[in-house]
MARTI-449028 format. One record per atom (N, C-alpha, C): residue in one letter; residue number from 1; atom name; x, y, z. Coordinates in steps of 0.2 Angstrom, whole numbers, always signed. Atoms other than C-alpha are relative to their C-alpha. Example, Ala and Ser with C-alpha at 12.3 -4.5 7.8 and 13.67 -1.06 7.14 Angstrom:
BEGIN
- A; 1; N; +4; -6; +0
- A; 1; CA; +62; -22; +39
- A; 1; C; +4; +6; +0
- S; 2; N; -4; -6; -1
- S; 2; CA; +68; -5; +36
- S; 2; C; -4; +5; +3
***
This chain:
BEGIN
- M; 1; N; -4; +5; -2
- M; 1; CA; +6; -22; +82
- M; 1; C; +2; -4; -8
- T; 2; N; -1; +2; +8
- T; 2; CA; +16; -28; +66
- T; 2; C; +6; -6; +1
- T; 3; N; -5; +6; +0
- T; 3; CA; +26; -44; +61
- T; 3; C; -1; -1; -7
- D; 4; N; +0; +3; +7
- D; 4; CA; +31; -51; +47
- D; 4; C; -3; -5; -2
- V; 5; N; +6; +4; +4
- V; 5; CA; +21; -60; +34
- V; 5; C; +3; -8; -1
- T; 6; N; -3; +6; +4
- T; 6; CA; +34; -75; +28
- T; 6; C; +7; +2; +0
- S; 7; N; -8; -3; +1
- S; 7; CA; +54; -74; +27
- S; 7; C; +1; +2; -7
- L; 8; N; -3; -7; +5
- L; 8; CA; +52; -66; +11
- L; 8; C; +0; +6; +0
- L; 9; N; +2; -6; -1
- L; 9; CA; +45; -52; +17
- L; 9; C; +4; +3; +8
- S; 10; N; -4; -3; -5
- S; 10; CA; +59; -48; +30
- S; 10; C; +5; +5; -2
- A; 11; N; -7; -6; +0
- A; 11; CA; +71; -35; +32
- A; 11; C; +7; +0; -4
- G; 12; N; -6; +3; +2
- G; 12; CA; +85; -35; +22
- G; 12; C; -3; -4; -7
- V; 13; N; +2; +1; +4
- V; 13; CA; +76; -42; +7
- V; 13; C; -2; +3; -5
- K; 14; N; +0; -3; +6
- K; 14; CA; +78; -35; -11
- K; 14; C; -7; -1; -2
- L; 15; N; +7; +0; +2
- L; 15; CA; +62; -32; -19
- L; 15; C; +1; -3; -8
- P; 16; N; +1; +1; +5
- P; 16; CA; +58; -40; -36
- P; 16; C; -1; +5; -7
- R; 17; N; +0; -4; +6
- R; 17; CA; +60; -31; -53
- R; 17; C; -8; -2; -4
- V; 18; N; +6; +2; +2
- V; 18; CA; +41; -29; -56
- V; 18; C; -1; +7; -2
- E; 19; N; +3; -6; +0
- E; 19; CA; +35; -13; -65
- E; 19; C; -9; +3; -1
- L; 20; N; +8; -2; -1
- L; 20; CA; +17; -5; -60
- L; 20; C; -3; +6; -2
- S; 21; N; +3; -9; +2
- S; 21; CA; +7; +7; -68
- S; 21; C; -3; +1; +5
- A; 22; N; +2; -5; -4
- A; 22; CA; +1; +22; -59
- A; 22; C; -4; +4; -1
- T; 23; N; +7; -2; +3
- T; 23; CA; -13; +33; -59
- T; 23; C; +4; +7; -3
- D; 24; N; -3; -8; +2
- D; 24; CA; +0; +48; -63
- D; 24; C; +1; -2; -7
- G; 25; N; -3; +1; +7
- G; 25; CA; +3; +39; -81
- G; 25; C; +6; -3; +0
- A; 26; N; -6; +4; +0
- A; 26; CA; +20; +31; -75
- A; 26; C; +0; -6; +1
- H; 27; N; +0; +8; -3
- H; 27; CA; +26; +15; -72
- H; 27; C; +5; -1; +4
- Y; 28; N; -3; -1; -5
- Y; 28; CA; +36; +10; -57
- Y; 28; C; +1; -7; +1
- D; 29; N; -2; +5; +0
- D; 29; CA; +48; -3; -54
- D; 29; C; +3; +2; +9
- L; 30; N; +1; -2; -7
- L; 30; CA; +48; -1; -34
- L; 30; C; +7; -3; +3
- S; 31; N; -8; +3; -1
- S; 31; CA; +65; -12; -33
- S; 31; C; +5; +6; -5
- A; 32; N; -6; -5; +3
- A; 32; CA; +74; +4; -43
- A; 32; C; -2; +7; +2
- L; 33; N; +0; -9; -4
- L; 33; CA; +68; +19; -33
- L; 33; C; +5; +0; +4
- S; 34; N; -5; -3; -3
- S; 34; CA; +81; +27; -24
- S; 34; C; -5; +4; +6
- G; 35; N; +2; -4; -7
- G; 35; CA; +77; +33; -5
- G; 35; C; -4; -5; +4
- I; 36; N; +6; +4; -4
- I; 36; CA; +63; +27; +7
- I; 36; C; -7; +2; -4
- T; 37; N; +7; -1; +2
- T; 37; CA; +47; +22; -1
- T; 37; C; -4; -3; +5
- V; 38; N; +4; +3; -4
- V; 38; CA; +33; +19; +8
- V; 38; C; -7; -2; -4
- V; 39; N; +5; +3; +5
- V; 39; CA; +19; +7; -1
- V; 39; C; -6; -3; +7
- Y; 40; N; +6; +3; -5
- Y; 40; CA; +2; +2; +8
- Y; 40; C; -4; -3; -6
- G; 41; N; +3; +3; +4
- G; 41; CA; -7; -11; +2
- G; 41; C; -7; -1; +2
- Y; 42; N; +6; +0; +0
- Y; 42; CA; -25; -13; +0
- Y; 42; C; -7; -3; -2
- P; 43; N; +3; +4; +4
- P; 43; CA; -39; -22; -6
- P; 43; C; -4; +3; -4
- R; 44; N; +3; -3; +7
- R; 44; CA; -51; -12; -16
- R; 44; C; -4; +7; +4
- T; 45; N; +6; -3; -2
- T; 45; CA; -61; +4; -15
- T; 45; C; -5; +0; -5
- S; 46; N; +5; +0; +3
- S; 46; CA; -78; +5; -19
- S; 46; C; -2; +6; -6
- P; 47; N; +1; -7; +3
- P; 47; CA; -85; +17; -32
- P; 47; C; -4; +4; +4
- P; 48; N; +7; -5; -4
- P; 48; CA; -96; +33; -25
- P; 48; C; -6; -4; +1
- N; 49; N; +7; +3; -1
- N; 49; CA; -111; +30; -19
- N; 49; C; -3; -7; -3
- A; 50; N; +1; +8; -1
- A; 50; CA; -110; +11; -21
- A; 50; C; +0; -3; +6
- K; 51; N; +0; +4; -5
- K; 51; CA; -114; -3; -10
- K; 51; C; +5; -4; +0
- P; 52; N; -5; +5; +1
- P; 52; CA; -100; -14; -5
- P; 52; C; -1; -7; -2
- L; 53; N; +2; +6; +2
- L; 53; CA; -98; -31; -10
- L; 53; C; -4; -3; +5
- P; 54; N; +5; +4; -4
- P; 54; CA; -110; -44; -4
- P; 54; C; +4; -3; +5
- G; 55; N; -6; +1; -4
- G; 55; CA; -101; -48; +13
- G; 55; C; +4; +4; +1
- W; 56; N; -6; -2; -1
- W; 56; CA; -89; -36; +12
- W; 56; C; +0; +1; +8
- D; 57; N; +0; -1; -9
- D; 57; CA; -93; -31; +31
- D; 57; C; +3; -6; +2
- D; 58; N; -1; +5; -3
- D; 58; CA; -91; -49; +37
- D; 58; C; +7; -1; -2
- I; 59; N; -7; +5; +3
- I; 59; CA; -73; -52; +30
- I; 59; C; +4; +6; +3
- P; 60; N; -6; -3; -3
- P; 60; CA; -61; -46; +43
- P; 60; C; +6; +5; -3
- G; 61; N; -5; -5; +2
- G; 61; CA; -50; -31; +37
- G; 61; C; +0; +1; -7
- A; 62; N; +3; -3; +6
- A; 62; CA; -58; -27; +23
- A; 62; C; -3; +5; -1
- R; 63; N; +3; -6; +0
- R; 63; CA; -66; -11; +26
- R; 63; C; +5; +4; +3
- G; 64; N; -4; -5; -2
- G; 64; CA; -56; +4; +28
- G; 64; C; +4; +2; -5
- C; 65; N; -3; -1; +5
- C; 65; CA; -48; +7; +12
- C; 65; C; -1; +9; -1
- T; 66; N; -1; -8; +1
- T; 66; CA; -54; +26; +10
- T; 66; C; +4; +3; +5
- P; 67; N; -2; -3; -6
- P; 67; CA; -50; +30; +27
- P; 67; C; +9; -1; +0
- Q; 68; N; -9; +2; +1
- Q; 68; CA; -31; +23; +25
- Q; 68; C; +2; +5; -3
- S; 69; N; -2; -3; +3
- S; 69; CA; -29; +31; +10
- S; 69; C; -1; +7; +2
- C; 70; N; +0; -7; -3
- C; 70; CA; -36; +48; +17
- C; 70; C; +6; +1; +7
- A; 71; N; -4; +0; -5
- A; 71; CA; -25; +45; +34
- A; 71; C; +8; +2; -4
- F; 72; N; -6; -2; +3
- F; 72; CA; -10; +44; +22
- F; 72; C; +1; +5; -4
- R; 73; N; -1; -7; +1
- R; 73; CA; -14; +59; +13
- R; 73; C; +0; +5; +5
- D; 74; N; +0; -4; -6
- D; 74; CA; -17; +68; +30
- D; 74; C; +7; +0; +2
- H; 75; N; -7; +1; -4
- H; 75; CA; +0; +62; +36
- H; 75; C; +6; +2; -8
- Y; 76; N; -3; -1; +5
- Y; 76; CA; +8; +65; +17
- Y; 76; C; +6; +4; +3
- D; 77; N; -5; -4; -2
- D; 77; CA; +18; +80; +23
- D; 77; C; +5; -3; +5
- D; 78; N; -3; +3; -2
- D; 78; CA; +24; +71; +37
- D; 78; C; +6; -6; -2
- L; 79; N; -3; +2; +4
- L; 79; CA; +30; +58; +27
- L; 79; C; +6; +2; -1
- K; 80; N; -5; -4; +4
- K; 80; CA; +40; +70; +16
- K; 80; C; +6; +3; +4
- N; 81; N; -3; -3; -4
- N; 81; CA; +48; +77; +31
- N; 81; C; +4; -5; +4
- L; 82; N; -4; +6; +0
- L; 82; CA; +55; +61; +36
- L; 82; C; +3; -2; -2
- G; 83; N; -4; +5; +3
- G; 83; CA; +64; +57; +23
- G; 83; C; -4; -3; -5
- V; 84; N; +2; +3; +4
- V; 84; CA; +51; +49; +14
- V; 84; C; +1; +2; -9
- A; 85; N; -1; -3; +7
- A; 85; CA; +54; +50; -7
- A; 85; C; -5; +0; -3
- N; 86; N; +6; +2; +3
- N; 86; CA; +39; +41; -12
- N; 86; C; -3; -5; +5
- V; 87; N; +7; +4; -5
- V; 87; CA; +21; +36; -4
- V; 87; C; -4; -3; -7
- F; 88; N; +7; +4; +4
- F; 88; CA; +9; +23; -15
- F; 88; C; -3; -3; +3
- G; 89; N; +7; +4; -4
- G; 89; CA; -6; +15; -11
- G; 89; C; +0; -6; -5
- L; 90; N; +1; +9; +3
- L; 90; CA; -8; -5; -19
- L; 90; C; -3; -3; -1
- S; 91; N; +5; +4; -1
- S; 91; CA; -21; -11; -24
- S; 91; C; +0; -6; -6
- V; 92; N; +1; +3; +7
- V; 92; CA; -27; -24; -40
- V; 92; C; -5; +4; -4
- Q; 93; N; +5; -3; +5
- Q; 93; CA; -40; -12; -47
- Q; 93; C; +6; +3; -4
- D; 94; N; -4; -3; +5
- D; 94; CA; -33; -4; -63
- D; 94; C; +1; +8; +1
- S; 95; N; -1; -7; -1
- S; 95; CA; -25; +13; -65
- S; 95; C; -6; +5; -1
- A; 96; N; +5; -4; +3
- A; 96; CA; -40; +21; -74
- A; 96; C; -6; -1; +5
- Y; 97; N; +7; -1; -4
- Y; 97; CA; -54; +14; -60
- Y; 97; C; +4; +4; +8
- Q; 98; N; -3; -1; -6
- Q; 98; CA; -40; +20; -46
- Q; 98; C; +2; +8; -3
- S; 99; N; +1; -9; +3
- S; 99; CA; -39; +39; -55
- S; 99; C; -5; +2; +3
- E; 100; N; +4; -4; -4
- E; 100; CA; -55; +42; -48
- E; 100; C; +2; +1; +6
- V; 101; N; -3; -1; -8
- V; 101; CA; -49; +38; -31
- V; 101; C; +3; +6; +1
- V; 102; N; -3; -7; +0
- V; 102; CA; -36; +51; -34
- V; 102; C; -2; +6; +1
- E; 103; N; +3; -8; +1
- E; 103; CA; -46; +64; -39
- E; 103; C; -4; +2; +6
- R; 104; N; +6; +2; -5
- R; 104; CA; -61; +60; -27
- R; 104; C; +5; +0; +9
- L; 105; N; -2; -1; -8
- L; 105; CA; -50; +60; -10
- L; 105; C; +6; +6; -2
- H; 106; N; -6; -5; +2
- H; 106; CA; -36; +73; -17
- H; 106; C; +7; -3; +2
- L; 107; N; -7; +4; -4
- L; 107; CA; -22; +61; -13
- L; 107; C; +4; +3; -5
- P; 108; N; -6; -4; +4
- P; 108; CA; -6; +70; -17
- P; 108; C; +8; -5; -2
- F; 109; N; -5; +5; +2
- F; 109; CA; +4; +53; -23
- F; 109; C; -4; -5; -2
- A; 110; N; +3; +2; +5
- A; 110; CA; +0; +41; -35
- A; 110; C; -2; -8; +2
- L; 111; N; +2; +5; -3
- L; 111; CA; -10; +25; -32
- L; 111; C; +4; -6; -8
- L; 112; N; -4; +3; +4
- L; 112; CA; +0; +9; -41
- L; 112; C; -6; -6; -2
- S; 113; N; +3; +5; +3
- S; 113; CA; -9; -5; -50
- S; 113; C; +4; -8; -1
- D; 114; N; -2; +8; +2
- D; 114; CA; -5; -25; -48
- D; 114; C; -6; -2; -1
- E; 115; N; +5; +2; +5
- E; 115; CA; -20; -28; -59
- E; 115; C; +0; -8; +0
- N; 116; N; +0; +7; +2
- N; 116; CA; -12; -46; -62
- N; 116; C; +4; -3; +5
- L; 117; N; -2; +3; -6
- L; 117; CA; -4; -50; -45
- L; 117; C; +6; -2; -1
- T; 118; N; -4; +4; +0
- T; 118; CA; +12; -51; -50
- T; 118; C; +5; +2; +4
- L; 119; N; -7; -1; -6
- L; 119; CA; +23; -42; -38
- L; 119; C; -4; -4; +7
- A; 120; N; +1; +4; -7
- A; 120; CA; +10; -49; -24
- A; 120; C; +0; -8; +0
- R; 121; N; -5; +7; -2
- R; 121; CA; +16; -66; -30
- R; 121; C; +5; -1; +0
- S; 122; N; -7; +1; +0
- S; 122; CA; +32; -64; -33
- S; 122; C; +2; +2; +8
- L; 123; N; -3; -2; -5
- L; 123; CA; +33; -57; -14
- L; 123; C; -3; -6; +5
- G; 124; N; +4; +3; -5
- G; 124; CA; +20; -69; -6
- G; 124; C; -5; +2; +3
- L; 125; N; +6; -3; -3
- L; 125; CA; +8; -57; -2
- L; 125; C; -6; -2; +0
- Q; 126; N; +6; +2; +0
- Q; 126; CA; -7; -62; +5
- Q; 126; C; -7; +1; -2
- T; 127; N; +7; -4; +4
- T; 127; CA; -25; -61; -4
- T; 127; C; -5; -4; +3
- F; 128; N; +5; +2; -3
- F; 128; CA; -42; -65; -2
- F; 128; C; -6; +0; -5
- T; 129; N; +6; -1; +8
- T; 129; CA; -58; -68; -14
- T; 129; C; -6; +3; +3
- A; 130; N; +7; -4; -1
- A; 130; CA; -74; -56; -14
- A; 130; C; -2; +1; -6
- G; 131; N; +3; -1; +6
- G; 131; CA; -86; -55; -26
- G; 131; C; +3; -1; -7
- G; 132; N; -4; +2; +7
- G; 132; CA; -76; -65; -39
- G; 132; C; +6; +3; +0
- M; 133; N; -7; -4; +3
- M; 133; CA; -60; -54; -37
- M; 133; C; +7; -3; +5
- E; 134; N; -7; +1; -4
- E; 134; CA; -43; -58; -29
- E; 134; C; +2; +6; +3
- L; 135; N; -3; -4; -3
- L; 135; CA; -39; -47; -17
- L; 135; C; +7; +0; +4
- L; 136; N; -4; -1; -3
- L; 136; CA; -24; -39; -9
- L; 136; C; -2; +0; +8
- Q; 137; N; +2; -3; -9
- Q; 137; CA; -25; -41; +11
- Q; 137; C; +4; +7; +1
- R; 138; N; -2; -5; -2
- R; 138; CA; -20; -26; +21
- R; 138; C; +7; -1; +1
- I; 139; N; -7; +1; -2
- I; 139; CA; +0; -24; +21
- I; 139; C; +2; +8; +0
- T; 140; N; -4; -6; +3
- T; 140; CA; +12; -9; +20
- T; 140; C; +8; -1; +3
- L; 141; N; -6; +3; +2
- L; 141; CA; +30; -11; +14
- L; 141; C; +3; +8; +3
- I; 142; N; -3; -5; +0
- I; 142; CA; +43; +2; +21
- I; 142; C; +8; -3; -3
- V; 143; N; -5; +0; +5
- V; 143; CA; +57; +2; +7
- V; 143; C; +7; +4; +0
- R; 144; N; -5; -5; +1
- R; 144; CA; +74; +9; +6
- R; 144; C; +6; -4; -7
- D; 145; N; -4; +1; +4
- D; 145; CA; +84; +10; -10
- D; 145; C; -1; -9; -4
- G; 146; N; +2; +3; +3
- G; 146; CA; +74; -5; -17
- G; 146; C; +0; -7; +4
- V; 147; N; -1; +8; -6
- V; 147; CA; +76; -17; +0
- V; 147; C; -4; +2; +6
- L; 148; N; +4; +1; -5
- L; 148; CA; +64; -21; +13
- L; 148; C; +2; +3; +8
- A; 149; N; -5; -1; -7
- A; 149; CA; +68; -11; +29
- A; 149; C; -8; -2; +4
- H; 150; N; +6; +1; -5
- H; 150; CA; +50; -15; +37
- H; 150; C; -5; -1; -3
- V; 151; N; +7; +4; +2
- V; 151; CA; +34; -26; +34
- V; 151; C; -6; +3; +8
- M; 152; N; +4; -1; -5
- M; 152; CA; +19; -19; +43
- M; 152; C; -6; -7; -2
- F; 153; N; +5; +4; +2
- F; 153; CA; +7; -34; +43
- F; 153; C; -2; -5; +7
- P; 154; N; +6; -2; +1
- P; 154; CA; -8; -38; +48
- P; 154; C; -1; +9; +2
- V; 155; N; +1; -7; -3
- V; 155; CA; -14; -19; +47
- V; 155; C; -8; -2; +1
- R; 156; N; +8; +1; -4
- R; 156; CA; -29; -21; +60
- R; 156; C; -3; +7; -2
- E; 157; N; +4; -7; -1
- E; 157; CA; -33; -1; +60
- E; 157; C; +2; +4; -6
- P; 158; N; -1; -3; +6
- P; 158; CA; -32; +5; +42
- P; 158; C; +1; +9; +0
- E; 159; N; -2; -5; +0
- E; 159; CA; -35; +22; +47
- E; 159; C; +4; +3; +6
- Q; 160; N; -4; +0; -4
- Q; 160; CA; -23; +21; +60
- Q; 160; C; +11; -1; -4
- N; 161; N; -5; +4; +3
- N; 161; CA; -8; +14; +48
- N; 161; C; +5; +7; -3
- A; 162; N; -5; -5; +0
- A; 162; CA; +0; +31; +43
- A; 162; C; +2; +2; +6
- A; 163; N; -2; -1; -6
- A; 163; CA; +1; +36; +59
- A; 163; C; +6; -4; +2
- D; 164; N; -5; +5; -1
- D; 164; CA; +9; +21; +63
- D; 164; C; +7; -1; -2
- V; 165; N; -3; -1; +8
- V; 165; CA; +20; +23; +46
- V; 165; C; +5; +6; +5
- V; 166; N; -4; -6; -1
- V; 166; CA; +26; +41; +54
- V; 166; C; +4; -3; +7
- A; 167; N; -4; -1; -8
- A; 167; CA; +30; +34; +72
- A; 167; C; +6; -6; +0
- W; 168; N; -5; +4; +4
- W; 168; CA; +40; +19; +63
- W; 168; C; +8; +5; +0
- L; 169; N; -8; -3; +4
- L; 169; CA; +52; +32; +55
- L; 169; C; +1; +4; +4
- K; 170; N; -3; -4; -7
- K; 170; CA; +54; +42; +70
- K; 170; C; +4; -3; +3
- R; 171; N; -3; +5; -3
- R; 171; CA; +59; +28; +80
- R; 171; C; +5; -2; -3
- Y; 172; N; -5; +2; +3
- Y; 172; CA; +71; +20; +67
- Y; 172; C; +2; +3; -7
- G; 173; N; -3; -2; +6
- G; 173; CA; +72; +29; +52
- G; 173; C; +5; +5; -1
- S; 174; N; -8; -4; +0
- S; 174; CA; +88; +39; +55
- S; 174; C; +6; -8; -3
- G; 175; N; -6; +6; +0
- G; 175; CA; +96; +20; +54
- G; 175; C; -2; -4; -8
- L; 176; N; -1; +2; +8
- L; 176; CA; +90; +17; +36
- L; 176; C; +3; +1; -4
***
């Protein structure tokens, strides 16, 4: 089940001009991209072989960042075949940190860094604090030519999120 977060995140809203650094070395302004763009926001990935932050498992929706990214990797060809021009993961972690994740998980798309929460604050994305860090709550944005087409929030089953996006695009994508 998906719902809009706030009126700021309703279909038809133009994304703000915000440049985000990416693991491929580029900077992306989501408001300027052509075609369909899927952006899944997630709290954070833990370093390999590291324990999660204290209390992480007790925070609803915190766990699942790696399975969510792997699901988008596994559905990447499906998304491209449905006309998606761009797929990005989004977190507040910096691009240097995220680069390890892209390599380790063999992601065929870049991860974007909103380490200063510029995009999150301009869109009114919900955050939470853990381990002294302000992190994004899990959310997925489907954007067409810089305009929101659909928002999935909350994302309760991260491992199912990519399949949900594929299903939504199959049902409504032709109208984008």
